[in-house]
Phi, psi and omega in degrees: 000317178298322181298320180295320181295317180299320181292322180293317180295318180296321179293323178293322180294322180287335182277343185295315181303323180295341181268348180283154177267169181291327181295331180291342183262351182258136177210130182276130181236130178248126181242126177244132183216132177270127180251122179250113180294144178231131179274125179266136180292129180280147177228135182286138175291147179270022180227151176247153178298144179235138177265136177258104183254148175291144179298139181250128179267124181295137179243148178252134179273143175281129185219169180223149177271351184276138179210154174248125182298134178286140180293146177262123183288165177292170187285074177229142176292112183250161180284141176290149178300149178301137188297329185291338184294334181258005183275143178290315178287140180289136181287144175286354182256140180272332186229165177209156173211135175231133182223129181220153180215149176209132178284151355264117175057073161230128186222136177224137179221130177222131182209156178196158180207136176263110181287323177240128183217076178244176180298329184262328188229135175225118179236123183221163176232152181214160173213153182216136175222135175222128182218149177209153177207129185202167174240140184200147177283135178269191186295338178266003180086005178277126179271110186239164177266140179229131178224148181205119180232129181225137178218153179206151174217151184198172177237146176222141183226134172229127179227122178263117174267115188305128178061013179242302181171186182234130178251132177232142179215150178214152177210131181212157175230136179226151180217140175231142175224134185198162174268142183254094191279159164257188178280344183257329182213177185289350173076198184272162177269120185244153175212159178227154175230144182215139172235129183234133180224139179215144180219130182219149180223133177227137182211153176233124179239091182066239181275358184247130175234147182212162178215150178227134179223141177227126181231141177223140181218127171253137179214138180203147173270160179269333184224152175284171181295331179209109183292344183278343179281125183292138176081354181272128184237166175286142182284137171226142185216156173234128182234131179230149181215128177241129180231140177228136179215142179218147179219127178244129182255117176287321178204199183295336187249323192258130182218152171231148183211167179213130175243131178236132180223133172231132183220147181218141179231110180257125184245137182288171178283094185258352183227018179072018180244009177099153177287158179214161184228133172248146182201165171206155173234133185229131177232129185226090171279149182202160171247134184234125176241122182237124175249192182296322184228024180207162174211128180234127177238127179238116183207176174226159181231128176254126180234134167241122184242127175254110180207228175293337173221145182253113183215155173249133183227156179237134183227156172281159176215091184240130182221137181225132172230129183220126179226084184292341179211174180286355182241017177205135177214143180225142175221149180216144179222141170215116187205174175209182180086242183049058182297147179229129183287343182053049179294160179298326180294323177294315179295323180293326178298330180270330185204114181292337186266068176247155180296119183281005178231039181213138176229164183231167176268185180291153170241163182202162177270125171292314172194153178213134174237136180223143180216138178199159176210159181234130178244125180116182010275146171238115181052038177091354184251144177213158180233146176230138174224135181210163177192160180206153179213137180191177177237132180238135181254139173058044181275121178280129178222154177302143179208165178244136174279316178206113187293351180261006180240162185292340181295342179298328182262018185250030169074032180287136175238154172226157179262141183228143165270112197238142168271112185263118182226137169206155181209154183196165178214148181214149175236132179236141176218132179236126177251101182048224176258016188261325187208149175224143179228135174224126175239127183218154176220136173230144180222163179203151174291170183218115173199173183298331180242020179222146180156198176253121189299336183273354182257108180294331183271005178053039181299149179265325181223141177227118178248146179213124175232120184228130176239127177242127183235136175237082184294325172229162188301328186269357187239128175240133178234139179222132175234129185217148171230126182234134182225127172245109184250159180073023181290140184200169173219157183250132173269130187250139167263111187277151178285140177290327180286323181227103183294351178263005180239146181247149181251345178203164181207159178222135178278132180239125182285146177254356181090147177285132180260098178247122187230122172265120186239148176220136179222149179215143177218133180232124180267102181291315173225169176303337181263328190244134180216157174237148184207161179207147177213130176241137182235149182053052184294341177272002177057047176291157182238134175199176178255131176294304165230170186300127179091350181245104181287156175289170190274352186087216179286126181228174178160189176210142173235126186198190181231158175225140181218132176247138186217000000 
């Protein structure tokens, strides 16, 4: 009986929810709570973010110690090369043009276009024109007119043969026209013609790489130094150069190589004494060891020179480069040889006012030692110190036969056996991408047989201070002051027995060349830019070479367009 009652009560309890309504199950509840914000003390993590980079394998670039010196143009404001030409990344533009003008009569034009621009083949054409015309008082106080116009056009071809090698070729024609003054009048009208051709091949076959180069240059004047002298003609010359080079790598560090060079300079009969030929043959075997932060080259050089004397000589060729860290680098050189034919075209590239009826023989280094190092950068700053000492034989430099006669301004050169010395120091500072500063000084002794062989004006001191500022990305500004002091030339008293030898000399000053320069360039679009450059803004006066005054304030204002 009890069991029945329990079951009945349980069944009634289970049946009750089904009898309730929905309203009986809903009830509104309100909850109120006060929230008080609390500041938690921050604590720095003991860890820094880390980048996970893929491992990078260091690669070594194939390089060569052989180089051909670039010609130095005459003292005319010339256009800078188009920036894309020196860029590693290929430019999206095939052509460029830069045009500038500055009164009174300075004009510059530079243009080029790549007709073929593929991964394997690049064929382009270029042209360059630089001209100036001005009046200026010379060393005797005579105000004369000076004009100089130079133009050139050429073709260049590069073709990469996949897995075989690279072929390069160039062909150009150049012409210059200018007046050749004396100290009393504007002198005769002179012109030159030049044809330049070059062909080169480079290939790598496993551990062996080699290169072949062939260069040819024709150069000639239109008039002799004096048309009234019987038998005297304008100089014309043909210069050819063949170079062969090979390098074999035993492993990542050890290499052996050989460079062979043969060059010849044939000069016409310009003085009624017969045509003549200068030449040299050069062989340079060497051992090269390259590590992660150093390079050591040990070699010798064999030279045979055909000139005023025919001799074979042997020289050392030792080169060291060491960079133990990213903030220190040291280099050292000790070598000899390096014969130079001193062709008229080479001398003309440095100075248009050379005697058009005179040639010289080869010059060479008896020995040369150079040492330098770079410290930095530290916080954007770096220092450079360098110096060199050597002996050079038969070096042609400007000279005067008699400073009181007009022949002094007619481009006379003489050859000197010279002790070549120079030393220098520089400071560089870079502040982000906004500004750069460079201060440098170079010096050299000064005597008839002492100086720096690369300075035609025999300067004693050279100062350079340059500041470059980029306040906005599209605008570049540059302010520079350059000073060459102690410039001079030597007047020679020639021997009656030997007109190529001097028995006494006198130093003649050329004036200190101090030039304050300012330049600006603004890129309106990636293709179009405007620029301006002013030189010698203080209108300083000096002689470029004896008898040829500088131009005064010069410059160019122009536009550039890439297409």
